C-alpha positions in Angstrom: -21.7 -95.1 31.3 -23.2 -92.0 33.7 -19.5 -90.3 32.4 -20.5 -91.3 28.8 -23.4 -89.6 29.4 -21.7 -86.4 30.6 -19.3 -86.5 27.8 -22.2 -86.5 25.5 -23.6 -83.5 26.8 -20.1 -81.6 26.7 -20.3 -82.0 23.3 -23.7 -80.7 23.0 -23.0 -77.8 24.9 -19.7 -77.3 22.4 -22.1 -77.5 19.4 -24.7 -75.3 20.8 -21.6 -72.8 21.4 -20.6 -73.2 18.2 -23.4 -72.4 16.5 -24.1 -69.3 18.4 -20.3 -68.7 17.6 -21.2 -68.9 14.4 -24.9 -67.0 14.3 -22.8 -63.6 16.1 -20.6 -63.7 13.2 -23.0 -64.1 11.0 -25.4 -61.0 12.4 -22.0 -59.5 12.7 -21.7 -59.9 9.1 -24.9 -58.7 8.1 -24.5 -55.6 10.4 -21.5 -54.3 8.3 -23.4 -55.9 5.1 -26.4 -53.5 6.3 -24.1 -50.2 7.4 -22.1 -50.7 4.0 -24.8 -50.2 1.8 -26.4 -47.6 4.0 -22.7 -45.6 3.5 -23.4 -46.5 -0.1 -26.2 -45.0 -0.4 -25.5 -41.7 1.5 -22.2 -41.6 -0.8 -24.8 -41.8 -3.8 -27.2 -39.3 -2.2 -24.4 -36.8 -1.6 -22.8 -37.6 -5.4 -26.5 -36.5 -6.9 -27.2 -33.8 -4.3 -23.6 -32.4 -5.8 -24.6 -32.7 -9.4 -28.2 -31.3 -8.8 -26.6 -28.4 -7.5 -23.5 -28.4 -10.3 -26.8 -28.1 -12.7 -28.5 -25.3 -11.0 -25.6 -23.5 -10.6 -24.9 -23.9 -14.5 -29.0 -23.4 -15.7 -28.4 -19.7 -13.2 -25.3 -18.9 -15.4 -26.8 -19.9 -18.8 -29.7 -17.6 -17.3 -28.0 -14.8 -16.6 -26.0 -14.7 -19.8 -29.3 -15.5 -22.1 -30.3 -12.2 -20.0 -27.6 -10.4 -20.8 -28.1 -11.3 -24.7 -31.8 -10.4 -24.4 -30.7 -6.8 -23.2 -28.6 -6.3 -26.0 -30.5 -8.0 -28.7 -33.3 -5.6 -27.0 -31.3 -2.3 -27.3 -29.8 -3.4 -31.4 -33.2 -3.7 -31.9 -34.5 -0.1 -30.5 -31.1 1.1 -32.7 -33.1 -0.1 -35.7 -36.2 1.1 -34.9 -34.3 4.8 -34.1 -33.3 4.8 -37.6 -36.2 3.3 -39.0 -37.8 6.3 -37.4 -34.7 9.4 -38.8 -35.4 7.2 -42.5 -39.2 8.0 -42.4 -38.4 11.2 -41.7 -36.2 12.0 -44.4 -38.9 10.4 -46.9 -41.8 12.7 -45.6 -39.7 15.9 -46.1 -37.2 14.8 -49.3 -40.1 12.8 -51.0 -43.2 15.4 -52.4 -46.3 15.3 -54.4 -44.6 17.8 -57.2 -41.0 16.4 -57.6 -40.6 14.1 -61.5 -41.7 10.6 -61.0 -38.1 9.8 -61.9 -36.8 11.9 -59.2 -39.4 10.5 -56.6 -38.5 6.9 -57.4 -35.2 8.1 -57.1 -35.2 9.1 -53.7 -37.3 6.0 -52.7 -34.8 3.6 -53.4 -32.1 5.5 -52.1 -33.8 6.1 -48.9 -35.1 2.1 -48.5 -31.3 0.9 -49.6 -30.0 3.8 -46.7 -32.1 1.6 -44.3 -30.1 -1.1 -45.1 -27.2 -0.1 -43.2 -28.8 -0.4 -40.2 -30.9 -3.4 -40.8 -27.8 -4.8 -41.9 -25.9 -4.5 -39.0 -28.6 -5.9 -37.1 -28.9 -9.0 -38.9 -25.3 -9.6 -38.6 -25.9 -10.0 -34.6 -28.9 -12.1 -34.8 -28.1 -16.0 -34.7 -30.0 -17.3 -36.8 -29.5 -18.1 -40.5 -31.1 -16.1 -43.3 -34.0 -19.1 -44.2 -34.9 -18.5 -40.5 -35.4 -14.2 -41.9 -37.7 -15.7 -44.5 -35.0 -15.7 -47.2 -35.7 -19.7 -48.2 -37.4 -21.4 -51.3 -38.7 -23.8 -48.9 -43.0 -23.5 -49.5 -42.7 -21.3 -52.3 -45.0 -22.9 -54.5 -47.5 -23.4 -52.1 -46.9 -20.0 -50.8 -47.2 -18.3 -53.9 -50.5 -20.0 -55.6 -51.9 -18.5 -52.6 -50.6 -15.2 -53.2 -52.2 -15.3 -56.1 -55.4 -16.0 -55.2 -55.3 -13.0 -52.8 -53.8 -11.4 -56.2 -56.6 -12.2 -57.8 -59.3 -11.1 -54.4 -57.4 -7.4 -54.5 -58.4 -6.9 -58.3 -61.5 -7.9 -58.3 -62.1 -5.1 -55.5 -60.3 -2.8 -56.5 -62.7 -3.2 -59.8 -65.7 -3.2 -57.8 -64.5 0.5 -56.6 -63.9 1.6 -60.1 -67.2 0.5 -61.0 -69.5 3.3 -59.8 -67.1 5.9 -61.9 -67.2 3.4 -65.1 -70.5 3.8 -65.2 -70.1 7.5 -65.6 -67.5 7.3 -68.4 -64.2 7.0 -66.6 -61.8 4.8 -67.3 -62.0 1.1 -65.2 -58.3 2.1 -64.3 -57.4 5.0 -62.5 -53.5 4.8 -61.8 -53.8 7.1 -59.2 -50.4 8.6 -58.3 -48.5 7.5 -61.7 -51.1 8.5 -63.9 -49.4 11.3 -65.2 -46.1 9.4 -65.8 -45.1 8.6 -69.4 -44.9 5.5 -70.6 -41.0 5.0 -70.3 -41.4 6.4 -66.2 -44.6 3.5 -66.4 -42.2 0.8 -67.5 -39.5 1.4 -65.1 -41.8 1.5 -62.1 -43.4 -1.5 -63.1 -40.1 -3.3 -63.5 -38.4 -1.7 -60.2 -41.8 -2.4 -57.9 -41.4 -6.0 -57.1 -37.5 -5.5 -56.5 -39.1 -2.6 -54.0 -41.7 -4.9 -52.6 -38.9 -7.5 -52.1 -36.5 -5.5 -49.9 -38.8 -3.7 -47.5 -40.5 -7.3 -47.2 -37.5 -8.7 -45.9 -36.9 -5.7 -43.7 -40.7 -5.6 -42.7 -41.6 -9.5 -41.9 -37.9 -11.1 -41.9 -36.4 -9.4 -39.7 -38.7 -6.6 -37.9 -41.5 -9.4 -37.1 -39.1 -12.5 -36.9 -37.3 -10.4 -34.5 -40.1 -9.2 -32.6 -41.7 -13.2 -32.5 -37.7 -13.9 -30.8 -37.9 -11.1 -28.5 -41.5 -11.5 -26.9 -41.8 -14.8 -26.8 -45.1 -14.7 -24.7 -46.9 -11.8 -26.4 -48.5 -14.1 -28.5 -48.6 -14.6 -32.2 -50.5 -11.4 -33.1 -48.6 -9.0 -31.2 -45.3 -8.9 -33.4 -47.6 -8.7 -36.7 -49.0 -5.3 -35.3 -46.2 -3.7 -33.9 -44.2 -4.3 -37.3 -47.2 -3.4 -39.0 -47.5 0.2 -37.3 -44.2 0.6 -38.3 -44.7 -0.2 -41.6 -47.8 2.8 -41.8 -45.8 5.6 -39.9 -43.4 4.8 -43.0 -45.6 5.7 -45.1 -47.0 8.6 -43.7 -45.4 10.7 -46.4 -48.3 9.7 -48.8 -50.8 10.7 -46.3 -52.5 10.1 -43.5 -55.4 8.1 -45.0 -52.6 5.9 -46.5 -50.8 5.2 -43.7 -53.8 3.2 -42.5 -54.6 1.4 -45.2 -50.6 0.8 -45.3 -51.3 -0.7 -42.2 -54.4 -2.7 -42.5 -52.7 -4.5 -45.6 -49.1 -5.0 -43.2 -51.7 -6.8 -41.2 -52.5 -9.2 -44.4 -49.0 -9.7 -44.8 -48.0 -10.4 -41.6 -50.3 -12.9 -41.3 -49.4 -14.2 -44.4 -45.3 -14.4 -44.0 -46.3 -15.9 -40.5 -48.2 -19.0 -42.7 -45.2 -19.7 -45.3 -42.3 -18.0 -43.6 -40.7 -17.4 -46.5 -40.3 -14.2 -48.7 -41.4 -15.0 -51.6 -45.6 -15.6 -51.7 -45.8 -12.5 -49.1 -43.6 -10.4 -51.6 -46.3 -11.5 -54.4 -48.8 -10.8 -51.8 -47.1 -6.9 -51.6 -46.9 -6.9 -55.4 -50.3 -7.1 -56.4 -52.4 -5.9 -53.4 -49.9 -3.1 -54.5 -49.9 -2.7 -58.1 -54.1 -3.0 -57.3 -54.1 -0.3 -55.0 -52.4 1.9 -57.3 -54.9 0.6 -60.8 -58.0 1.6 -58.4 -56.3 5.4 -57.7 -56.0 4.8 -53.8 -51.7 5.5 -54.1 
């Protein structure tokens, strides 16, 4: 009987030992699994660090390329501005009040077309479609409605300026610098003034103002408009200082209008109507 109990005790000890072995194995497996998870986590973290490093390097490379491209565009823009001032000097030297009307208009058109040479070169360098430069009909109808309203206000203001002289017997419309034109010369002036305004707006608003918005993204909305208007005013110094100041103020209006609609259609109509109103009132 005692021998049987001893056997049972031995079996119990063996069972305990087996259980201990099993637990040890399980603990070892758990430790190995934990190490595997830790190694996998470290590997994933290392891969993430490498990806982040590659991303930072790529961003630095792109930043360097963008900075280089910005410097090139700024240099090209300053070249265009210098060309504009050069043509403006030619305008002051060649266009005089004593020139025959057809010669005045011929010089004006020739110098404007001359401006298109550096402007065309600059536009070809721009990574922008022509629609971004205002050459689009998108929003044209709405901009035309607003342009007609502004034109009506401009003509009303010019008539108000002419009220005093008209009450003294002078004509309501003075026509200023074109008053001495023959009918044929006046008809040519009216027919060519619209396309002339369109080209001016393409250069001033479509190219220069849009380029300044791109090159000076942190300068705010008004800065590109003011800088463009200063250039626009300087270009009209050949008429007079007073007219250049009036042109600057009108150009600010044109710039705000263009910034609102982003199409040359409406701003050209505003330029046309305001310009004709100023000529009719004798301001030009």
